[in-house]
C-alpha positions, -999 to +999 in steps of 0.1 A: +298+587+159+273+567+138+275+568+101+249+588+081+236+554+068+227+545+104+206+577+109+189+572+075+180+536+084+169+546+119+148+575+108+130+552+083+117+532+112+106+558+137+069+564+141+039+546+152+045+513+134+082+519+130+078+517+093+086+480+091+061+451+093+060+426+121+067+397+097+097+416+082+111+420+117+106+383+122+124+374+090+153+397+099+156+382+133+155+347+121+182+355+095+202+370+123+198+337+142+207+317+111+173+299+113+163+311+078+187+305+049+162+300+021+127+310+010+113+276+021+125+284+056+104+316+057+074+296+045+078+269+071+088+291+100+062+319+095+035+296+080+030+318+050+026+311+013+056+309-010+044+341-028+042+359+006+076+347+016+091+358-018+074+393-013+089+396+022+123+386+010+121+409-020+111+439+002+141+432+025+165+428-004+151+460-021+157+479+011+193+465+012+187+448+046+195+413+034+215+397+005+218+361-008+254+348-007+267+318-025+252+294-051+215+291-055+213+256-040+238+260-012+239+297-005+220+315+022+205+349+032+226+372+053+221+406+068+238+435+050+256+463+067+224+484+068+204+453+079+229+449+108+225+486+117+187+481+116+189+452+139+211+472+163+188+502+161+158+481+168+175+464+198+168+429+186+183+412+217+156+390+230+133+399+202+118+364+200+102+369+235+092+404+226+076+394+193+059+364+207+046+384+236+037+412+213+015+389+192-012+390+219-017+427+210-033+415+178-047+383+193-080+376+176-111+368+195-109+333+180-074+328+195-087+339+229-117+316+227-095+287+217-072+294+247-102+295+270-114+262+257-080+246+261-079+259+297-112+241+303-097+208+289-116+207+256-103+183+229-096+197+194-128+184+179-148+198+208-133+232+204-141+232+167-177+222+174-182+246+202-168+276+183-184+265+150-151+265+132-136+240+109-113+214+124-085+226+100-089+262+112-086+251+149-056+229+141-039+258+123-045+281+154-033+253+177-001+249+156+007+286+159+000+286+196+022+255+200+050+271+179+048+302+201+050+281+233+015+291+244+003+255+247+018+220+249+003+186+241+005+160+268-005+124+268-010+099+240-021+111+206-056+098+208-064+105+244-040+133+253-049+170+254-035+205+250-026+225+281-017+261+285+020+269+293+029+297+317+032+319+287-002+309+274-018+315+308-001+349+310-015+359+275-049+348+285-047+367+318-036+398+299-066+395+276-089+391+306-075+422+322-080+443+290-118+438+293 
């Protein structure tokens, strides 16, 4: 029989959004995988500001889902008992694939347009010009897509180009079928 704490934790997350933000789930899963041990890891992995990372971590600590163990310089974040129960109740096995695939639910029209341009073989600067977006915005979108394994870069740095992966193609096809 599950402890009362488990039911309390589980009931907090039932509902439309499950009561927990997507980024909080990502942080919990990355801590579970031991890929995040410090705030800077959250910043680098999720590409968020330091203040956003600190807020995410504070929320997770306030809810007693994570704790920091050890000295400030060499310690690390770990899941607490209730954090582990949350992970179990949310069935985090294979969450990376689920989260990455789930991102396409909120895929912006810009992301879809960029994917279509990559499919057609456009270079980064051509995508920016065609979509009338800054080069840095396109590069940021491309980095996220690359981190999510939607695209890969092949060829030399100057003359190579981005290409859709199977996952990127699947996401683009899902977007097309929604229309």
